[in-house]
C-alpha positions in Angstrom: -37.7 42.1 -175.5 -34.4 40.4 -175.5 -31.7 40.3 -178.2 -29.4 37.3 -178.5 -26.1 38.0 -180.2 -24.1 35.0 -181.3 -20.6 34.8 -182.6 -19.2 31.5 -183.9 -15.5 31.2 -184.0 -14.4 28.7 -186.5 -11.0 27.5 -187.7 -9.5 28.5 -191.0 -9.5 24.9 -192.1 -13.2 24.6 -191.5 -13.8 27.8 -193.5 -11.8 26.4 -196.3 -13.8 23.2 -196.3 -17.0 25.2 -196.5 -15.6 27.3 -199.4 -15.0 24.2 -201.5 -18.3 22.5 -201.1 -19.6 22.5 -197.5 -19.5 20.6 -194.3 -19.9 17.2 -196.0 -16.3 17.3 -197.1 -15.1 17.1 -193.5 -14.5 13.5 -192.3 -17.2 12.6 -189.8 -16.2 10.5 -186.8 -19.7 9.8 -185.7 -22.2 7.6 -187.5 -25.9 7.9 -186.8 -25.8 5.7 -183.7 -22.7 7.1 -182.1 -23.3 9.1 -179.0 -22.2 12.7 -178.6 -20.3 13.2 -175.3 -21.3 16.4 -173.5 -19.7 17.7 -170.4 -21.0 20.2 -167.8 -20.4 21.2 -164.2 -24.2 21.6 -163.6 -25.7 19.6 -160.8 -29.0 17.6 -160.9 -30.8 18.1 -157.6 -33.6 15.6 -158.4 -34.9 13.6 -161.3 -38.5 14.4 -160.1 -39.8 17.8 -161.5 -41.6 18.5 -158.2 -38.2 18.4 -156.4 -35.9 20.7 -158.3 -35.7 24.3 -159.3 -32.2 24.7 -160.6 -30.4 25.0 -164.0 -28.8 21.6 -163.9 -32.0 19.7 -163.2 -34.1 21.7 -165.6 -31.5 21.2 -168.3 -32.1 17.5 -168.1 -35.9 17.9 -167.7 -36.1 19.8 -171.0 -34.8 16.7 -172.7 -36.6 13.8 -171.0 -39.9 15.4 -170.1 -42.4 17.4 -172.1 -44.3 20.5 -171.1 -47.4 21.8 -172.8 -45.3 24.6 -174.3 -41.6 25.2 -175.0 -39.3 27.8 -176.5 -37.5 27.8 -179.9 -33.9 29.0 -179.8 -33.8 32.7 -179.1 -37.6 32.8 -178.9 -39.5 35.0 -176.5 -43.0 33.5 -176.9 -43.7 29.9 -176.0 -44.9 27.5 -178.7 -47.0 24.3 -178.4 -45.1 21.1 -177.5 -47.3 18.5 -175.7 -50.2 20.8 -176.4 -52.0 21.3 -179.8 -52.9 24.8 -178.7 -53.1 27.0 -175.6 -54.7 30.4 -174.9 -56.3 32.5 -172.3 -60.1 32.4 -172.4 -62.0 35.6 -173.3 -62.6 38.0 -170.5 -59.3 38.2 -168.7 -56.0 36.6 -167.7 -57.3 34.3 -165.0 -58.3 31.2 -167.1 -55.8 29.5 -169.3 -56.8 26.5 -171.5 -54.8 24.0 -173.5 -55.8 21.2 -175.8 -53.5 18.2 -175.9 -52.0 16.4 -178.8 -53.5 13.0 -179.4 -50.3 11.1 -180.2 -48.3 11.2 -176.9 -47.3 8.0 -175.0 -45.2 7.4 -171.9 -42.4 4.7 -172.0 -44.9 2.2 -170.6 -47.0 2.7 -173.8 -49.8 4.3 -171.9 -51.3 7.4 -173.5 -50.6 10.8 -172.0 -53.9 12.4 -171.0 -55.2 15.7 -169.6 -55.4 13.9 -166.3 -51.6 13.4 -166.3 -51.2 17.2 -166.9 -53.5 18.1 -164.0 -51.8 15.5 -161.8 -48.3 16.9 -162.6 -49.2 20.5 -161.7 -51.2 19.4 -158.6 -48.4 17.4 -157.1 -45.8 20.2 -157.6 -48.0 22.4 -155.4 -49.0 19.6 -152.9 -45.5 18.4 -152.3 -44.1 21.9 -152.1 -40.5 20.6 -151.8 -37.9 22.8 -150.1 -35.9 23.3 -153.3 -38.8 22.6 -155.7 -40.7 25.0 -158.1 -44.0 25.4 -156.2 -43.3 29.1 -155.7 -43.3 29.6 -159.4 -46.9 28.5 -159.6 -48.1 30.9 -156.9 -51.0 32.2 -159.0 -52.3 28.8 -159.9 -55.5 28.1 -157.9 -56.7 24.9 -159.5 -56.6 22.7 -162.6 -59.4 20.9 -164.4 -59.1 18.1 -166.9 -61.8 17.1 -169.3 -61.3 15.0 -172.4 -58.3 16.3 -174.2 -58.5 19.7 -172.5 -56.7 21.1 -169.5 -58.0 24.3 -167.8 -55.9 26.3 -165.4 -57.7 28.7 -163.0 -55.6 31.5 -161.6 -56.1 33.4 -158.4 -55.2 36.7 -160.1 -54.5 38.0 -163.6 -51.2 36.6 -164.7 -50.0 37.2 -168.3 -46.8 35.3 -167.4 -48.5 32.0 -166.7 -47.9 30.6 -170.2 -44.2 31.3 -169.7 -44.3 29.3 -166.5 -46.1 26.4 -168.2 -43.2 26.1 -170.6 -40.6 25.7 -167.8 -39.4 22.6 -165.9 -42.2 23.2 -163.4 -44.6 22.3 -166.2 -42.9 18.9 -166.9 -45.6 16.2 -167.4 -45.1 13.0 -165.5 -46.9 9.6 -165.6 -49.4 9.6 -162.8 -49.1 5.9 -162.5 -45.3 6.1 -161.7 -45.0 9.3 -159.5 -46.5 9.5 -156.0 -49.1 12.3 -155.5 -47.7 13.5 -152.2 -44.0 12.6 -152.2 -41.0 12.8 -154.5 -40.2 9.8 -156.6 -36.9 8.1 -155.5 -34.5 6.1 -157.6 -32.9 6.8 -161.0 -35.9 6.2 -163.3 -37.7 8.8 -165.4 -41.0 8.4 -167.2 -41.6 11.3 -169.5 -42.4 12.0 -173.1 -39.6 14.3 -174.1 -37.3 13.9 -177.1 -35.0 11.7 -175.1 -35.3 8.6 -172.9 -33.0 8.3 -169.9 -31.5 4.9 -170.2 -28.7 5.2 -167.6 -28.0 7.5 -164.7 -25.5 7.9 -161.9 -25.9 11.0 -159.8 -23.1 13.5 -160.2 -21.5 11.3 -162.9 -23.4 10.6 -166.0 -26.8 10.5 -167.8 -27.2 8.3 -170.9 -29.8 9.7 -173.3 -31.4 7.8 -176.2 -33.7 9.4 -178.8 -37.3 8.8 -178.0 -39.0 7.1 -181.0 -42.4 7.9 -179.4 -41.8 11.6 -179.1 -44.1 14.0 -180.9 -43.9 17.7 -180.4 -42.2 21.0 -181.3 -38.7 19.7 -181.8 -37.0 16.8 -183.6 -35.2 14.0 -181.9 -31.4 14.2 -182.1 -28.4 11.9 -181.7 -27.7 9.7 -178.7 -26.0 11.8 -176.0 -23.7 10.8 -173.1 -24.0 13.6 -170.6 -21.1 13.8 -168.2 -21.1 15.8 -164.9 -17.9 17.1 -163.4 -17.2 18.3 -159.9 -15.6 21.6 -160.9 -14.5 23.6 -164.0 -11.0 22.3 -163.8 -12.1 18.7 -164.1 -14.3 19.6 -167.1 -11.3 21.4 -168.7 -9.1 18.3 -168.1 -11.7 16.0 -169.7 -12.0 18.4 -172.7 -8.3 18.6 -173.3 -8.0 14.8 -173.0 -10.6 14.6 -175.8 -13.0 12.7 -173.6 -15.8 15.0 -174.7 -17.3 16.3 -178.0 -18.9 19.3 -176.3 -18.3 21.3 -173.1 -20.5 24.0 -171.5 -21.4 25.5 -168.2 -18.7 26.1 -167.1 -15.1 25.9 -168.1 -12.7 27.9 -166.0 -12.8 31.7 -166.7 -9.2 31.9 -167.7 -9.7 29.0 -170.2 -12.8 30.8 -171.7 -10.8 34.1 -172.0 -8.0 32.3 -173.8 -10.1 30.4 -176.4 -8.2 30.3 -179.7 -10.1 30.6 -182.9 -7.1 29.1 -184.8 -7.3 25.8 -183.0 -8.2 23.3 -185.8 -9.8 20.8 -183.4 -12.6 23.0 -181.9 -15.4 25.5 -182.5 -16.6 28.0 -180.0 -20.0 29.7 -179.7 -20.1 32.8 -177.6 -23.6 34.3 -177.0 -25.1 37.0 -174.9 -27.1 35.4 -172.1 -29.7 36.5 -169.5 -28.0 34.5 -166.8 -27.1 36.6 -163.8 -25.4 36.2 -160.4 -26.5 38.0 -157.2 -25.4 38.3 -153.6 -28.4 37.7 -151.3 -28.7 38.9 -147.7 -30.8 37.2 -145.0 -33.0 40.0 -143.8 -34.8 38.1 -141.0 -34.7 39.2 -137.3 -31.6 37.8 -135.7 -29.5 38.1 -138.9 -26.5 40.3 -138.7 -27.7 41.7 -142.0 -31.3 42.4 -140.9 -30.9 46.2 -140.9 -31.1 48.0 -144.3 -28.2 50.3 -143.3 -25.8 47.3 -143.0 -26.8 46.0 -146.5 -26.6 49.4 -148.0 -23.1 49.8 -146.5 -22.1 46.6 -148.2 -23.5 47.8 -151.5 -21.2 50.9 -151.3 -18.2 48.6 -151.1 -18.7 46.1 -154.0 -16.5 46.6 -157.0 -18.1 44.7 -159.8 -15.6 45.7 -162.5 -12.7 44.4 -160.5 -14.6 41.2 -159.8 -15.5 40.7 -163.5 -11.9 41.3 -164.6 -9.8 39.7 -161.8 -11.9 36.5 -161.1 -13.8 36.0 -164.4 -11.2 37.4 -166.8 -13.8 39.5 -168.7 -16.1 36.5 -169.4 -18.9 38.2 -167.5 -20.2 41.8 -167.5 -20.8 43.9 -164.4 -24.5 44.2 -163.5 -26.2 47.1 -161.8 -29.8 45.9 -162.1 -31.9 42.9 -161.1 -33.0 42.6 -164.7 -30.2 42.0 -167.1 -29.5 43.7 -170.4 -31.7 42.4 -173.3 -34.8 42.0 -171.1 -37.5 44.6 -170.8 -37.1 46.6 -167.6 -33.3 46.6 -167.4 -32.1 49.8 -165.6 -29.0 50.8 -163.7 -30.7 51.2 -160.3 -27.7 50.1 -158.3 -25.3 52.3 -160.2 -27.6 55.3 -159.7 -27.7 54.6 -155.9 -24.1 53.5 -155.5 -22.1 55.0 -158.3 -18.7 54.2 -156.9 -17.0 52.4 -154.0 -17.2 54.7 -151.0 -16.1 53.3 -147.6 -16.8 56.7 -145.9 -20.5 56.7 -146.9 -20.7 53.0 -145.8 -19.2 53.9 -142.4 -21.5 56.9 -142.0 -24.6 54.7 -142.7 -23.5 52.3 -140.0 -22.7 55.0 -137.5 -26.1 56.7 -138.0 -27.8 53.3 -137.5 -25.8 52.7 -134.3 -24.3 49.5 -135.7 -21.0 48.4 -134.2 -18.1 47.4 -136.5 -16.9 45.2 -137.8 -20.2 43.5 -138.7 -19.5 39.8 -138.7 -21.4 37.4 -141.0 -21.0 34.1 -142.9 -20.9 34.0 -146.7 -22.0 30.7 -148.3 -21.4 29.5 -151.8 -21.9 26.2 -153.8 -18.8 24.1 -154.2 -17.9 23.4 -157.8 -20.1 26.3 -159.0 -17.8 27.9 -161.5 -15.4 30.4 -159.9 -17.6 30.7 -156.8 -14.8 30.2 -154.3 -12.5 32.8 -155.9 -15.5 35.1 -156.2 -16.3 34.7 -152.5 -12.8 35.5 -151.4 -12.6 38.6 -153.6 -15.9 39.9 -152.2 -14.6 39.1 -148.7 -11.5 41.1 -149.5 -13.5 44.1 -150.8 -15.8 44.2 -147.7 -13.1 43.7 -145.2 -10.7 46.2 -146.7 -13.0 48.9 -145.3 -12.7 47.6 -141.7 -16.5 47.6 -141.5 -17.1 43.9 -142.1 -15.6 40.6 -141.0 -16.6 37.8 -143.4 -16.3 34.1 -142.9 -16.4 32.3 -146.2 -17.7 28.7 -146.4 -18.5 26.4 -149.3 -21.2 23.7 -149.3 -22.1 20.8 -151.6 -24.7 22.0 -154.0 -27.8 20.2 -152.6 -26.8 21.1 -149.1 -26.2 24.7 -150.1 -29.7 24.9 -151.7 -31.4 23.6 -148.5 -29.4 26.0 -146.3 -30.6 29.1 -148.2 -34.1 27.6 -148.6 -34.4 27.3 -144.8 -32.8 30.6 -143.9 -29.6 29.2 -142.4 -27.2 31.4 -144.2 -26.4 35.1 -143.6 -25.4 35.8 -147.2 -25.0 33.7 -150.3 -24.2 34.2 -153.9 -26.3 32.3 -156.5 -26.4 32.3 -160.2 -29.9 32.7 -161.8 -30.8 31.3 -165.2 -33.9 32.9 -166.5 -37.0 30.6 -166.2 -38.5 32.4 -169.2 -37.6 35.5 -171.3 -39.6 38.1 -169.2 -38.6 40.5 -166.4 -41.0 38.7 -164.0 -38.5 35.9 -163.6 -36.0 38.3 -162.2 -38.5 39.8 -159.7 -41.0 37.5 -158.0 -38.6 34.5 -157.5 -35.8 36.8 -156.3 -37.4 39.6 -154.3 -41.2 38.9 -154.0 -42.7 37.9 -150.7 -42.0 34.2 -150.2 -39.4 34.2 -152.9 -37.4 31.2 -154.1 -34.2 32.8 -152.8 -35.8 33.0 -149.3 -34.1 36.1 -148.0 -37.0 36.8 -145.7 -37.5 40.1 -147.5 -41.1 41.3 -148.0 -42.2 44.7 -149.4 -45.8 45.6 -150.2 -44.7 48.1 -152.9 -42.5 45.5 -154.6 -45.3 42.9 -154.4 -47.6 45.5 -155.9 -45.4 46.2 -158.8 -45.1 42.5 -159.6 -48.8 41.9 -159.3 -49.6 44.9 -161.5 -47.1 44.0 -164.2 -48.9 40.6 -164.6 -52.0 42.4 -165.8 -50.4 43.2 -169.2 -50.6 40.7 -172.0 -48.5 43.2 -173.9 -45.2 42.8 -172.0 -43.7 46.0 -173.5 -46.0 47.9 -171.1 -44.4 46.6 -167.9 -41.2 48.7 -168.0 -42.5 51.3 -165.5 -43.5 48.7 -162.9 -40.1 47.1 -163.0 -38.2 50.4 -163.1 -39.9 51.4 -159.8 -39.5 48.0 -158.3 -35.7 48.1 -158.9 -35.5 51.6 -157.2 -37.1 50.0 -154.1 -34.6 47.1 -154.2 -31.7 49.4 -154.5 -33.0 51.3 -151.4 -33.7 48.2 -149.3 -30.8 46.0 -150.7 -32.0 42.4 -149.9 -29.8 41.5 -152.9 -26.8 43.0 -154.7 -26.6 42.3 -158.5 -23.0 41.2 -159.4 -22.7 40.2 -163.0 -24.3 38.9 -166.2 -22.8 35.9 -167.9 -21.9 35.3 -171.5 -22.8 31.8 -172.8 -20.0 29.7 -174.1 -20.3 26.3 -175.8 -17.2 24.5 -177.0 -17.5 21.7 -179.5 -15.1 19.5 -181.5 -14.8 20.4 -185.2 -17.0 17.5 -186.3 -20.0 18.4 -184.0 -22.6 21.0 -185.2 -25.4 22.7 -183.5 -23.5 24.1 -180.5 -24.9 27.6 -181.2 -28.4 26.3 -180.4 -27.5 24.3 -177.3 -28.2 27.0 -174.7 -29.1 30.7 -174.8 -29.7 31.4 -171.1 -33.4 30.5 -171.1 -33.1 27.3 -169.1 -33.7 25.0 -172.1 -30.8 22.6 -172.9 -31.3 21.6 -176.6 -29.2 18.4 -176.8 -31.3 17.4 -179.8 -29.7 20.2 -181.8 -26.3 18.6 -181.6 -25.2 16.5 -184.6 -22.3 14.9 -186.3 -21.1 16.9 -189.3 
């Protein structure tokens, strides 16, 4: 499965301190009650798990809500959290049963029961929010609750269902505080995670206090002040002004590339990540990109290496596959189909299809999303240099951007994808399956068949052939062009430990791992 490589860059002064007796010799600024200040450019779409399917929201959910299962750092198999145990029943992969812990309570003091679990899953599917995670539960037919046991009935064999239970889509809410058929409004959260949300201003801050009622797979950590910044430059200014104790997702690429291991005031964790970024095309009738020939022509013009070096300063790696390196099923399907930049082949494709040039379309991106604006302008330059395309670039506020692609209002759009779980399925069904989260309008019976067949295997090492063939079809139809795979960076002050466990590209944001040294 995947391999996570971590490299921790520490200062010589810290190494010296370790050599003479350990971390305890360093003066600690933070007492047990002092909050650790963490900065990010991630955006929280909603505080209601039924209304959000994005990295920023799920990062918060993994701290204030509990799911039946969770992941340990670097883990590829979910472990019990709110559950005592979970397993498929004998006879197939269509019935999944979990027994709850008996010591879980909501902030109100009410006991968490199997009915709350059923209610939480049912409302995700019933509400089916535009930018919510209902599509992730496409194989869930019904849920039963009896005593301390929850039983999930699936419409088809799905070995990946336990992975999905462990995601933000599986967050358990208090059925007495969350409407059954509408999203909860306001800035309150009622969950049983390792933290309690004690203060929140959208786009500004989240105050997190260790939850004394928490029982589960992890331990509670230090108080955390989570700060949200509009763009990487604002995050960088806050870090340099020493307004933060940790910074992640995302500092500007040039700042990341220039990180200095000799700086006595900071430590850096760099890790391989399964986070990817793709360029999606609207394939619906009426879209200027509806013909496969147009999309294939664009694929012949994208220069990933130049993009990675010029915009991202080498902090990302070019990607030629839907499935990133480190995940079963990774191939080089787009390199095999489009091994170099070839404007002549692109022009020939358009001529043979009878498409007039230049093909004009609008390219959308999320404002404040890393180097998205610079990336969009570089891709515009690459496409227009051929004379075959005319690209209008436009940025949108994040929530507006999500709703525009979710309702098919954009011609093309670039979006980063953080793995929901460490399995190739998360890079297939949500991205290119019929009715996918990315909502390109693309539908392919062979692709859907490969996804469905792959879910029959509890042994996930057996799914390689299905995903290899799937990616060949995607390289031929081109509803999406893979761009790059990110490296994960976490920057902490010298007196904060645990940064290496904070994030590893699996969607879990382990704030409880941070501590004062």
